[in-house]
N, C-alpha and C positions, 0 to 999 in steps of 0.2 A: 728683496731678492725674489720678487714675484716670478721672474723668468725661470729661476731654478725650480720653484714649486710647480710651475706649469710643465716644465721639462720632465720632472719626476712623475707627475700625474700621467703624462703622455707615455712614458716608458712602461708604466704599470697598468695601462688601460685595459689590456686583455686578460689580466690575471683576476680571478674571482675574488670578491671582497671577503676578507677574513682577518682575524687578529694578527696573524703572522705577516700578511701582506702589509698591513698598516704599520707594523713595527719595523719591517725592513724599509718601507718607504721613508719613514721618519729618520731612520739611521742614515740612509743614503742622502737624504736632504741635508741633514746636519753635517755630514762629511763634505758635501759639495759646498755648503755655505762656509764652513771652516777653511777650506782650501781657497775659496774666493777671497775671503777676508785676509788670508795670509798673502796672497798675490797683491791685493790692494795695499797692504802694509809695506810691500816692497816696491811700490810705485806704479803698479798697473792701474789703468782706469777701470772702473767697475764693469763696464760692458766687455772690455777686453779680457778681464779676469774671468767673468762668467763664461764667455765663449771658450776660453782655454780649458776651463774646468769641465765643461760639457764635452768638448772634444776628447779630453784625456780620459773621461769616464768610459766612453765607448758605448757599447750596446748592452742592453739588458740580458741578452742571451748568455753573456759571460757570468752574470750574477746568478742566473737561474741554474 
């Protein structure tokens, strides 16, 4: 799920490095991966599942 990792890295690119950032990034990534796996378990292709999860997640501004 390299695409998800790259997406999360991109979302957090402008936030200064610190422990809280790393913890939130990890939590976001785990949630996106879990949702992707769930969609795949229900028959979606991996790329389609990743794209849906990324679109559903939205913008980092909501999280901040």
